[in-house]
N, C-alpha and C positions, 0 to 999 in steps of 0.2 A: 504493500500500500504506500509506503514512503516513496518508493521509486515512481509509482504512478502519479502521486501528488506532485512530486518535483517536476516531472515531465510536463504535467498540465500547467503548473505555474510558469515553467519556462516558456511554453507555447504562448501563454497569455502575455508575458513580458515582451516576447518577440513581436507579437501582434501589435501591442501598444507602441513599441518603438517604430515599427513600420508606419503606423497611423500618424505619429508625431512627425516623422520625416516627411510624409506626404503633405502635411499641413504647414510645414515651415516654408521659409522663402527659398528661392532657387539656389542661393549661395550655400545655405545649410545643406541642401540635398547634395550638392556637388562635394562638399566637404565630407559627408558621410560615406560617399562612394570610394574615396581614396584618402584615408587619414594617415598622415606621415608623421612619425615622431620628430621632435624638434631637432635632434642630432642626426637625422638621416641624410644621406647623400642622394636618396632617390628623389628625382625631380618630377616624377609622375609621367615621364615620357614613355611611349610604347617601347622604345628601344631598350629601356632598362630591364625588361623582362629577360633579356639575353645575358645579363650580367651573372657572374658567379655569385654564390651565396655570401662570400666574404664581402661583396660590394653592395649587397642589398639588405638594408637595415629595416625595410618596411615589413617586418614579419609580424604575424598576429600575436596578440599579447594576452589572450585568455589563459588562465591557469586552471587545470582540472586535476585535482589530487585523487589518485586512484583509491585511496582509503575511503574517500567520500562516496565511492560507488560500490563499496562492499569488499574491497580487497583486504585481506588479513595480514599478509606479509610475515607469516610465521614459518615459512620454509616447507610446509607440508600441505596446507590447504590450497586447492587449485584455484588460482586467482584469474584465470584466463578471461572468464565472462565479465568480471568487474573491470579489468583493464580495457577490454574491448568496448565496454559501455562508456568508459571515460573518454576514449578516443572519439567515439561517435557523438557524444555530447559536446566535446570540444569542437568538432566539425560544425555542429549546429550553431555554435556560438561564434562562428567565423574563423575557426582555427586558433591554434595556440600551443601551449606546452602541457603535456600530460606528465604529471610530477609523481615520482616515486620517492616518498620519504624513507628514512632509515628502516630497514627490514629486509626480509628475503621473500621475494614474490615468486611462487612456484607456478609455472605457466606452460601451456602449449602454444600453438601458433597464434601470433598477434599480427593483425593486418593494419599497417599504417595507412593514413589517408592524406590527401593534399592539405598542406598547411599545418601539419602536426609535427612537433618535436617531442621526442621522449627525453625527459630530464630525470636522470638518476642522481639523487643527492648523495653526498658523502654518507657511507654506511648503508646504501641501498643496493640490493643485488636482484637482478632478474634472473631466476634460475630455471633452466629448461626442464621440462617434465622428463621422467624416466620411463614413461609409458607411450607406446606408439599411438594409442587411441587418442591422445591429446594433440596430435599434429594433423594438419590437413594433408591428405594424401596427394592432392593436386599440387601442393607446394609444401613439402615437409621441412619447414624452416621455423626457427623460433620467432624472428622478427622479419616480416615480409611486406613488400610494397610493390605495386605494379601500376604503370601508367599514371603517375602522380607527379606533382610539382611541390617544391618548397617543403621538403621533409628533412628530418634530422634526428640524431641521437647525440646527447650531450651528458657528460659526467658531472662530478668525478666518481660516480658509482661504477658498478660492475655488471656485465652480462656474462653469465656462466652457463655453458651449454650442457653441463652434467655429463661431460664426455666419458668419464670412466664407466658410466652405465652403458655406453654404446660402442666403445672401441673394439671390444671383443667381437661384437656383431660384424664390424668391418673386416676383421681378420678372417672370420668364418664365412664372409660373403652374405651375411644376413642383413635385414632391413635396419636402417638407422636414419635419423634426420640428415638431410643433405647439406644444410647450411646452418650456421648460427644466425647470420643476417644476410638477406638477399634483397636487393633493390633492382627492379627490372623496368627499363624504359622510363626512368625517372629524370626529372629536370631540377636543377638547383638542389643539390644534396649536400648536407653537412654531417660529418661524424667527427666528434672531437672530445678530447679530454676524458676518455672512458677506458676502462680495463675490459678487454674481451678475453675470456679464458675457457679452457676445457671444451673447445668446440667438437661436436661429434664428427664433423668432416670439415669442409672449407669454412673459414671464419667469417670474413667480410667479403661478399661477392657483389660487385656492381656489374650489371649486365645491360648493355646498350643505354648507359646513362650519360647525360651531358651536364657540364658545368657543376662539378662536384669538388668538394674539398674534404680531405681526411687529414686531421691535424691532432697531434699529441695523443695518438691512440697507442695504448700498450696492449700487446698480444702475448699471451703465455699459453702455449700448448706444449706439453712435454715433448721435447725434441729428441726422441729416442729411436726413431726409425719406424718402418712400416709395421713391425710386429707389435708395437705399443700403441701408436695413435695414427692409423693410416689416413693419409690424404688430408691432414689438418693444415692446409695452406693458411698463410696469414691474410694477405690482401690480394684478391683476384679482380683485375680490371679487364672485363671482357667486352670487346666491341664498343668501348667508351671513347668519348671525345671531351677535350677540355677538362682534364682532371689534375688536381694537385694533391700530392701526398707529402706531408711535411712533418718533421719532428716526431716520427713514430719509432717505437721501441718494440721490436718483434723477435720473439723466439717461437718459431713454428715447428710443427712436426712434419713439414714438407716444404714446398717453396715459400719464401718469405713475402716478396712482392713480385707478382707475376702478371704479365699482360698476355691476354689470349684473344682468340677470335674464331671460335669454333661452333658455337650454338647454332644449329640449323635454322632456327626461327629468327634469331636476332643478329646473326653475323652481318657485318658491314665494315666499311673502311673506318679505321680507328686512328686518331691522331691527337697531337697536343697533350701529351702526358708528361707531367713534371714531377719527379720523385726526388726529394732532397732532405738533407739533415736528418737522416734516419740511421738507426743502429739495428742490424739484423743478424740473426744466427739461426741455425737449424741443420737438419741432416740432408737437405736437398739443395736448392739454389738460393742465393741471396737476392739478386735482382735478375729477373728473367723475362724474356719474350718467348712464348711457346709453352708447351709444344703445339697446342691447338692453334693453327694459323691458316685458316681458310679464306681470309680476306686480308687486304693490305694494312700494314701499320707503318706510320711514319711520324717524324717529328716527336721523338721520344728522348727524354733526358733523365738519367740517373746521376745525381751529383751530390757532392759535399756530405758524404755518408761513410759509415764504418761497417765492415763485414768482419765478424769475429766468431770465435767458438762460443757455444752456449755457456751461460753463466748460471742461470737460475734452474734450468731444467736439463737433466743429464749433462752436467758440466763437461766441457771439452769436445762436444759434438761439433764437427766441422761441416760447413756447406760443401756440397759436391763442387760447385763453381761459384765464385763470388759474383761473376757476371756471365749470364748465358743468353745468347742471342741466336734464336733458332727459327728457321722457316722450313716446315716439313709438310705442309698441306697446300702448297701452291701460292702462298702469299708473297708479295713484294715488300721487303723491309728496306727502308731508306731513312737517311738523316737520323741515325741513332747515335747518341753520345753518352758515354760514361766518363765522368770527370770528377777529379778531386775525391777519389775513393781510397780510403786506407783499409787494407785487408791485413788483419793481425795474424789470423790463422785460417787456413782453408785447404781443401784438397787440390783443386785446380784454380789458378787465378782467373782465367776466362775461357769460354767455350763458344766459338762461333761456328754454327753448323747449318748447312743447306743440304736437304735430302728429301726423300719421299716417305710416305707412310701407307701401309696397306689400307687403312681406313679411308684415305682420300683418293684412292685409285678410281678412275683412270687419270686424275689430274696430274699434270706435269709439275716438276719442282718449280718453285718461285724463283726469286732473286734476293740477294743481299748486297746492298750497295750503300756507300756513304756512312760507314761505321767509324767512329772516332773514339779511341780510348786515350784519355789525356790525364796526366797527373795521377797515375795509379801507382800506389806503393803496396807491395806484398811482402810482409815480413817473414812468412813461413808457409810454403806450399809443399804438399806431398806429391802432387802430380804436375804434369806439363800443361801449359797453356796451349790451346789448339785452335786452328782456323781451317775448317775442312768442308769442301763440297763433296760431290760424288762424280764419277766419270761422266763427262758430257754436260755437267751442270756445275759451273765454277762460280766461286764467290768473287765479287767485284768490290774494289774500293774500300780497303781497310787502312786506317791511319793510326799509328802508335806514336805518342809524344810524351816525353817525360814519364816513362814507365820503368819501374824498378821491380824486378822479380827475384826473390830469394827462395831457392829450393833446398829442402832437407831430405829429398827422396833417396839420393844416392844411386849410382849405376856403374856399369863396367863398359870398357871400350867395345867389347863384343856386342853389347846391346844397341850400338849405333846402327846395326844392320837389321833391326826389327822392322817389320812392316805391319802396321796396325790394320785390322780388318776394315773393310769399307762400311759394313753394317747399314747399307741402305735398306729402307723399309722397317728397320727395327727401332725401338724406342731410343731416342737420343739422350745421352747423359755423358758427361766428361769422363766418368770413371768406368765406362763400358768398353773401352778400346784396348785394355791391357796397358802394358808399359810402352812408352813412346821412345823413338830413337834419339830424341833430344831431351835435355832437361829443362830448357827454357821455353822455346816455342816450336811447335810442329805445325807446318802449313802444307796443305795438299789440295789440289784442284782449285787454284786461285788464278784468275785470269786478269782482272783489273789490277791496279797498282796497289801493292802492299808497301806502304810508305812508313819508314821510320823517320819521323819528322825531326826529332831532337831528343837526345839524352835517354836512349833506350838501353838499359843495362840488365844483365842477368848474372847471378852468382850462385854457388852452391856452398852449403855449410857441412855437407856430408861426404865430400869427395865424390867426383863423378867423371867417368871416362868417356861419357857421351859428349858430343858437341852441344853448344848452347842452342843452336837453331838448325833444323833440318827442313829441306824443301823437297816435295814430290809433286811434279806437275804444277809448278808455280811459274808464271810467265813474265810478270813485271815486278821489279823491286826497286825502291829507292832506299838505299842503305845509308844515306848520308847522316842519319841521326843515331846510328848504332855506336855504342861505346867502342873506342879503339881496342883491338885485339879480340873482338867477339868472334867466336868460332862458328862458321856456317858451312853446312854440307848441302850443296845443291845436287841431290842425287840424280835428278833427271837432266841436269845441265841445260835447262831451258829458260832460266831467269835472265831477263835483259832489263836495262834501265827503263824506268817509266817514261812515257811520252811527255 
């Protein structure tokens, strides 16, 4: 009865407000339609709708506290219905913030709506249910939104996916929630200052989203490998445009920050992705493009960040590659930059790979062109950095500038004759090719200019009889920036100076 009374009262108030607006003068009516806070930069122009959320201060201001709608927050009572009612009521009030006060709110799938921001106060945790029946089978996600605008999640509270309830299912191939958070076809998205942890699978997935900012997000999924927490990626940006990821601290159980373009419904050209000032660690890749790459990606930047071994979860776990740039489903990758990256401990410093996959047949391989690695320092690598196409499909245009690689792998002179497998059609990862014939950089099937622009140096701390660089089927090289005395073995004797 209390709920019915509140709804009736709210409807009456809305009706009175509409009547008052209709009776007022025209200037009052205009003001009601677009009320802007005094400190806003929004001038009301139509073009402002295309701005990123960081530039748009005209957000709704209603506050809907979930406990006012019956949420208990005791960690065991199912609060899904109360939370969803708070969201729907906030929509009726013109949008605003759905507020979680301190407590643990046990919930199944929550659907966000246009104009809604979830605010988790300090001491508030949204805890995913451990029962499959509490998730929507059409989108088994804890927090979901599709075809909406102006949405967000803000802390400093926590969203906990209850992953320990689900990871064993993942190992056994049984059902589990697919995402902790998934936003699909959303415009102007903000996720900031929140802890995301224990995700059943992918943690934060933006699919076909535009104008998004992910800022000061901390992610903790135990980084112990597939047998512990399978596929618990940190941030997945799939078919997105105009996205900034800044000041995030990620320890994931799979890739940390990964750009994809594979969903058959939403795949499209993806561009203008800026990832910076982040610290990442985990058992897979630090910053990655791929492997799902069925549409083009370009104008991508990873910069001013750190890749390190895990600290909080399974300490010492190293990323497979600090930087992985892969086209395996026919995409054209271009204008990709990794800059000002400090790698303290890793398996492979970088992995640039062009190939095919069985899933994308009969599509031909795409292209990789215009990749720049600049100001990259690697303190300790177990594996060789590699740049590899496949026969008949070569990589174009890779530039290395001010790159310092230190290897602790060790090797013998006889290992310089090793020939890594081609592995076309198989899943690409830097640690799947066995030992390489060089300890610094191995390049194969590269047609465009492989340019060492300035100050590229490699050294070993373990003693190594292999050369620093080996080429197979590499056609153009500008070696002007290689450190004096760098040992290079051009095994196919095809490398000529760049045009």
